[in-house]
C-alpha positions in Angstrom: 20.7 19.0 -6.9 19.9 22.8 -7.0 21.1 25.0 -4.2 20.5 28.7 -4.6 19.7 31.7 -2.4 16.1 32.6 -3.2 15.8 36.0 -4.9 13.2 37.8 -6.9 15.1 37.2 -10.1 14.4 33.5 -9.6 10.7 34.0 -9.3 8.3 32.9 -12.1 4.9 31.3 -12.5 4.0 27.7 -13.2 1.6 26.3 -15.8 -1.3 27.3 -13.5 -0.1 30.9 -13.1 0.9 30.5 -9.5 4.2 31.4 -7.8 7.2 29.2 -8.5 10.9 29.4 -9.1 12.9 29.1 -12.3 15.1 26.1 -12.9 18.6 26.2 -14.2 18.9 24.7 -17.7 20.7 21.5 -16.6 18.2 20.9 -13.7 15.3 21.6 -16.0 16.6 19.2 -18.6 17.1 16.4 -16.0 13.6 16.7 -14.7 12.1 16.8 -18.2 14.2 13.9 -19.6 13.7 11.6 -16.7 9.9 12.1 -16.5 8.8 12.0 -20.1 7.7 9.4 -22.6 8.3 11.5 -25.7 5.3 12.8 -27.7 2.9 11.8 -25.0 0.2 14.1 -23.6 0.4 15.4 -20.1 -2.3 17.1 -18.0 -0.9 20.5 -18.8 0.0 19.6 -22.4 2.8 17.7 -24.2 6.1 19.5 -23.5 8.1 17.5 -26.1 8.8 20.6 -28.2 10.2 22.4 -25.2 12.4 19.4 -24.4 13.8 19.4 -28.0 14.5 23.2 -27.8 16.3 22.8 -24.5 18.2 19.8 -25.8 19.5 21.7 -28.8 20.6 24.6 -26.7 22.3 22.3 -24.1 23.9 20.2 -26.8 25.5 23.3 -28.3 26.9 24.4 -25.0 27.4 21.3 -22.9 27.2 18.3 -25.3 29.0 16.0 -22.9 26.4 16.5 -20.2 23.6 15.9 -22.7 25.2 12.6 -23.7 25.7 11.6 -20.1 22.1 12.4 -19.3 20.8 10.3 -22.2 23.0 7.3 -21.3 21.8 7.6 -17.7 18.1 7.7 -18.8 18.6 4.6 -21.0 20.8 2.5 -18.9 19.6 3.4 -15.4 15.9 4.3 -15.9 15.4 2.2 -19.0 13.8 5.1 -20.9 14.1 4.5 -24.6 12.3 7.1 -26.7 13.9 10.1 -25.1 17.3 8.5 -25.5 16.6 8.2 -29.2 15.7 11.9 -29.4 18.9 12.8 -27.6 21.0 10.8 -30.0 19.3 12.6 -33.0 19.9 16.0 -31.4 23.6 15.3 -30.6 24.2 14.1 -34.2 22.6 17.3 -35.6 24.3 19.9 -33.4 27.9 20.6 -34.4 29.2 20.5 -30.8 27.5 17.2 -30.2 29.0 15.3 -33.1 32.2 14.3 -31.3 30.1 12.5 -28.7 27.5 11.0 -31.1 29.3 7.8 -32.1 30.1 6.6 -28.6 26.6 7.8 -27.3 24.7 5.9 -29.9 26.7 2.7 -29.4 26.0 2.9 -25.6 22.3 3.4 -25.8 21.6 0.8 -28.4 20.7 -2.1 -26.1 18.2 -3.6 -28.5 18.4 -3.9 -32.2 15.4 -1.6 -32.7 17.1 1.2 -30.8 19.3 1.5 -34.0 16.3 1.9 -36.3 14.4 4.1 -33.9 17.4 6.6 -33.6 17.8 6.7 -37.4 14.0 7.2 -37.9 14.0 9.9 -35.2 16.8 11.8 -36.9 15.2 11.6 -40.4 11.9 12.7 -38.9 13.4 15.7 -37.1 16.2 16.8 -39.5 15.9 14.9 -42.8 18.9 13.8 -44.8 21.9 13.6 -45.2 22.8 11.5 -42.2 25.9 12.7 -40.3 28.9 10.4 -40.4 29.1 10.3 -36.6 25.6 8.9 -36.5 26.4 6.3 -39.2 29.5 5.2 -37.3 27.7 4.8 -34.0 25.0 2.8 -35.6 27.6 0.6 -37.4 29.4 0.0 -34.0 26.1 -1.1 -32.5 25.1 -3.2 -35.5 28.3 -5.3 -35.1 27.1 -6.4 -31.6 23.8 -8.0 -32.7 23.4 -11.6 -33.9 20.8 -13.0 -36.3 18.3 -13.7 -33.6 18.4 -10.1 -32.2 18.2 -8.6 -35.7 15.3 -10.8 -36.8 13.4 -10.2 -33.6 13.3 -6.5 -34.1 13.2 -6.3 -37.9 9.8 -4.7 -38.1 7.9 -2.9 -40.8 8.5 0.6 -39.4 9.5 3.8 -41.3 13.1 2.6 -41.0 13.9 -1.2 -41.2 17.2 -2.9 -40.5 17.7 -3.2 -44.2 17.2 0.6 -44.6 19.7 1.3 -41.9 22.4 -0.9 -43.5 21.8 0.7 -46.9 22.2 4.2 -45.4 25.2 3.4 -43.2 27.1 1.2 -45.6 28.8 -0.8 -42.8 32.0 -2.7 -43.8 31.8 -6.3 -42.5 34.8 -7.5 -40.5 34.2 -11.2 -41.1 32.6 -13.4 -43.7 30.0 -14.4 -41.2 29.1 -10.8 -40.6 29.0 -10.2 -44.4 26.6 -13.1 -44.8 24.4 -12.0 -41.9 24.1 -8.4 -43.2 23.3 -9.8 -46.7 20.4 -11.7 -45.3 19.2 -8.6 -43.4 19.4 -6.6 -46.7 17.3 -9.3 -48.4 15.0 -9.5 -45.4 15.7 -13.1 -45.3 16.7 -13.5 -41.7 15.6 -16.7 -40.0 12.4 -16.1 -38.1 13.3 -16.4 -34.4 11.5 -18.7 -32.1 10.0 -16.4 -29.5 7.1 -16.6 -27.1 5.1 -14.5 -29.5 5.6 -16.8 -32.4 4.9 -19.9 -30.3 1.6 -18.4 -29.1 0.7 -17.4 -32.6 1.4 -20.9 -33.9 0.1 -23.0 -31.0 -2.6 -20.8 -29.5 -3.1 -19.0 -26.2 -3.8 -22.1 -24.1 -2.5 -24.0 -21.1 -0.3 -26.3 -23.1 1.5 -23.5 -24.9 2.1 -21.6 -21.7 3.3 -24.7 -19.9 5.9 -25.3 -22.6 7.1 -21.7 -22.6 7.4 -21.7 -18.9 9.1 -25.1 -18.7 11.6 -24.1 -21.5 12.3 -20.8 -19.8 11.3 -19.0 -23.0 9.7 -16.0 -21.3 11.8 -12.9 -20.5 11.0 -11.3 -17.2 9.0 -8.4 -18.6 7.1 -10.8 -20.9 6.2 -12.9 -17.9 5.1 -9.9 -15.9 3.0 -8.5 -18.7 1.4 -11.8 -19.5 0.4 -12.8 -16.0 -3.2 -12.2 -16.7 -3.1 -14.5 -19.8 -1.2 -17.1 -17.8 -3.7 -17.0 -15.0 -6.5 -17.4 -17.5 -4.9 -20.4 -19.1 -4.0 -22.0 -15.7 -0.9 -24.1 -16.8 0.1 -26.8 -14.4 3.5 -25.2 -13.7 2.1 -21.8 -12.6 4.2 -22.0 -9.5 7.3 -21.6 -11.6 6.0 -18.2 -12.8 5.5 -17.1 -9.2 9.1 -18.3 -8.4 10.5 -16.4 -11.4 8.6 -13.2 -10.8 9.8 -13.0 -7.2 13.3 -14.2 -7.8 15.6 -11.4 -6.6 18.3 -11.9 -9.2 15.8 -11.9 -12.1 14.2 -8.7 -10.7 17.6 -7.0 -10.5 18.6 -8.0 -14.1 15.2 -7.0 -15.5 15.5 -3.3 -14.7 11.7 -3.1 -14.6 10.4 0.3 -13.3 8.4 -0.2 -10.1 5.1 1.0 -11.5 5.1 -2.0 -13.8 4.7 -4.2 -10.7 1.9 -1.9 -9.5 0.2 -2.1 -12.9 0.2 -5.9 -12.7 -1.0 -5.7 -9.1 -3.9 -3.4 -10.0 -4.9 -5.6 -12.9 -4.7 -8.9 -11.0 -5.9 -8.2 -7.5 -9.5 -8.6 -8.4 -9.0 -11.3 -11.1 -11.1 -14.4 -10.2 -8.2 -16.8 -10.7 -5.7 -14.7 -8.7 -4.7 -16.0 -5.4 -2.6 -14.9 -2.4 0.4 -16.4 -4.2 -0.1 -14.1 -7.1 0.0 -11.0 -5.0 2.8 -12.4 -2.8 4.9 -12.9 -5.9 4.4 -9.3 -6.9 5.1 -8.0 -3.4 8.2 -10.0 -3.2 9.4 -8.7 -6.6 9.0 -5.1 -5.6 10.6 -5.8 -2.2 13.6 -7.2 -4.1 13.8 -4.2 -6.3 14.0 -1.8 -3.3 16.2 -4.0 -1.1 19.4 -1.9 -1.5 18.0 1.6 -0.9 19.7 3.1 2.2 17.6 3.4 5.4 16.5 7.0 6.2 17.2 7.6 9.8 15.1 9.9 12.0 11.6 11.2 11.3 10.3 11.7 7.7 7.1 13.3 6.4 6.2 11.6 3.1 3.8 13.9 1.3 2.0 12.5 -1.8 0.1 14.6 -4.3 -3.1 12.9 -5.4 -4.7 16.0 -7.1 -6.5 16.0 -10.5 -3.4 16.9 -12.5 -1.7 13.7 -11.2 -4.5 11.5 -12.7 -3.5 11.3 -16.3 -1.8 8.2 -17.7 2.0 8.3 -18.1 1.6 7.2 -21.7 -1.2 6.3 -24.2 -0.2 2.7 -23.9 -0.3 2.6 -20.1 -3.1 2.5 -17.5 -0.7 3.8 -14.8 -1.1 7.4 -13.8 1.3 9.9 -12.3 -0.7 9.5 -9.1 -0.1 5.8 -9.1 3.7 6.4 -9.4 3.6 9.0 -6.6 1.7 6.6 -4.2 4.0 3.7 -5.1 7.2 5.6 -4.6 5.7 7.2 -1.4 4.9 3.7 -0.2 8.5 2.6 -0.9 9.8 5.7 1.0 7.7 4.7 4.0 9.3 1.3 3.8 12.9 2.7 4.0 12.2 5.3 6.8 13.1 4.6 10.4 10.0 6.6 11.4 7.6 8.0 8.8 4.4 10.1 8.7 2.6 9.6 5.4 0.0 12.1 4.1 -1.8 12.5 0.8 -3.0 15.9 -0.3 -4.9 17.9 -3.0 -7.0 20.8 -1.7 -7.2 19.0 1.7 -4.8 16.7 3.5 -5.2 13.1 4.8 -2.9 11.2 7.2 -2.2 7.5 6.5 -0.6 5.1 9.0 1.2 2.1 7.6 3.4 -0.5 9.2 6.9 -0.7 7.7 6.1 -4.5 7.6 3.1 -3.9 5.3 3.2 -4.7 1.6 4.4 -1.9 -0.6 1.8 -2.5 -3.3 -1.1 -2.9 -0.9 -0.1 0.3 1.0 0.1 2.3 -2.3 -3.2 1.0 -3.4 -5.0 1.9 -0.1 -4.2 5.6 -0.5 -6.9 6.1 -3.1 -7.5 8.8 -5.7 -9.0 12.1 -4.9 -8.6 14.6 -7.7 -8.9 18.1 -6.2 -6.6 21.1 -6.8 -2.9 21.1 -5.8 -1.9 22.9 -2.6 1.7 22.0 -1.7 1.6 24.3 1.3 -0.6 21.8 3.1 2.1 19.2 4.2 4.2 22.0 5.8 1.1 23.6 7.4 0.2 20.2 8.8 3.6 20.0 10.5 3.3 23.6 11.9 -0.3 23.1 13.1 0.4 19.9 14.8 3.9 20.9 16.1 5.6 18.0 14.5 9.3 18.5 13.9 10.8 16.2 11.2 14.2 15.7 9.8 13.1 15.8 6.2 10.1 16.1 3.9 9.9 13.9 0.9 7.4 15.4 -1.5 6.1 13.5 -4.6 4.3 15.8 -7.0 4.1 17.4 -10.5 4.9 20.7 -8.7 1.9 22.4 -10.4 0.5 24.2 -7.3 -2.8 25.9 -8.1 -3.9 26.7 -4.6 -2.3 28.8 -1.9 -3.6 28.3 1.7 -2.3 29.2 5.1 -3.4 28.6 8.7 -3.8 31.5 11.1 -4.7 29.5 14.2 -8.5 29.8 13.6 -8.9 28.6 10.1 -7.5 28.5 6.5 -7.2 31.5 4.3 -5.8 32.1 0.8 -2.3 33.4 0.0 -2.0 33.0 -3.7 1.3 34.7 -4.1 3.1 33.1 -1.2 5.6 30.6 -2.4 5.7 27.1 -0.9 9.4 27.8 -0.1 8.3 30.5 2.3 6.0 28.1 4.0 8.8 25.5 4.2 11.1 28.2 5.7 8.4 29.0 8.3 8.3 25.3 9.1 12.1 25.3 9.6 11.9 28.4 11.8 9.3 27.0 14.1 10.2 23.3 14.2 13.6 22.3 12.9 16.1 24.7 11.2 18.0 21.7 9.7 15.0 20.1 8.0 15.7 18.9 4.5 13.2 19.1 1.6 13.5 16.5 -1.1 11.1 17.4 -3.9 10.6 14.5 -6.3 9.4 15.9 -9.6 7.2 13.4 -11.5 6.2 15.4 -14.6 9.0 17.8 -15.5 7.0 20.9 -16.4 10.1 23.1 -15.9 9.6 25.0 -12.7 10.2 24.2 -9.0 8.6 25.1 -5.7 11.7 24.9 -3.5 15.0 26.6 -3.6 18.0 27.3 -1.3 20.0 25.3 1.3 18.9 21.8 2.3 16.8 21.5 -0.8 17.1 18.6 -3.2 15.2 18.5 -6.5 15.1 14.9 -7.9 13.2 13.6 -10.8 12.1 10.2 -12.2 9.8 7.2 -11.9 12.4 4.7 -10.6 12.9 3.6 -7.1 16.6 4.6 -7.6 15.7 8.2 -7.0 15.2 7.5 -3.3 18.9 6.6 -3.1 19.8 10.2 -3.5 18.0 11.3 -0.4 20.5 10.0 2.2 23.4 10.5 -0.3 22.6 14.1 -0.8 22.1 14.8 2.9 25.5 13.2 3.6 27.1 15.3 0.9 28.5 12.3 -0.9 26.4 12.2 -4.1 23.4 13.7 -5.9 21.5 13.0 -9.0 23.4 15.7 -10.9 26.8 14.3 -9.7 25.8 10.7 -10.7 24.9 11.8 -14.2 28.1 13.9 -14.6 30.2 11.0 -13.4 29.3 8.8 -16.4 32.2 8.3 -18.8 31.6 8.9 -22.5 
């Protein structure tokens, strides 16, 4: 994504005060948007304010790119909150207003996306509401039927009724007029959902049997409720396993891979879990990664398991940044023709996995450590052991806070030596054509690598691995993919 010639003007320090490189605004924005649940704490602090400032600046200068990035985040990575913030910023910045209507309509995939975007705008900028935002919300509103509106008509700061009163949409049909009148009166017919059926009939085997038999559970609802379903032991549990592992349902679900890992971690020790339970989850994640191109040659997969990677990705999730790193690293091992896998913090550990091993089981076996972060170590490991590789795939928050080097006799500190210099030493001694693919998992805004054969990627989706071979072949990159989106 970023290819520069290293220079002192690009040098900076990271959150830990250690040597790093600056990121261009577009690169920085990509890494922050694709690795952030908005207003959620991170190990080095919530950077939501920084993201908003950067979004405002980018929207004033390159509003089309900001809109493209938001659409990519919502439709490809299934990230909701940050796409709402982008919609609010585009509507508020003068240069962004021509893109707002089309943007809002594109990212409103659920009815509550409309109310969330409007609530976000009011919270950030107050009233009045720009016409471009009203028109985009109206376009989206026309697409939703009574079931969809009723399902998400919740008692938040902005309700469906409030949005209709603010936007004053003109109905195009009598049916639309009648539907919106019911929404204004909060008289929408209560939808029959799995939540309402559980509430009415109880969390028991009979209720789950009916929900499963009637195909009333969406894919994500089924995945999230596997513990409850196991507890209830309905007599059609095998249908759940079939649905969870069905390749077509996996593809349509757009579930981020760490959701499978969360389910795996919760269920692996459950007394009612069996091999079929774990097999279903393994089959599901196998299906989600089936189309990632094979990486030819030899690859070092280096996974950061340091303390700063141990925080949850959101207050509602038990999954940590370390979990995501281990999982994507395990997927990377699966798609490599020949892979070396290491985990590191202030020390380094080698792991050997068969490519035929389960992705979830391999990720789980790497374990948590929690020391400092020394990104020099994977490259020093290659140098010390004389191991030329075609590429290094690094999964980290990029917050190096240790600097070590090996002199043939032992390790010694080099606080001000950049990781890029160590990577260049590795190229000089082992393979001048070695690629470095640095996958940023936290988006703090600095990078450790710069220059030719360097690819900075960001995000928590298995899709990021597609850009390794595409970038090496010069056919695509994360930046190009985002910029290709039509508004």
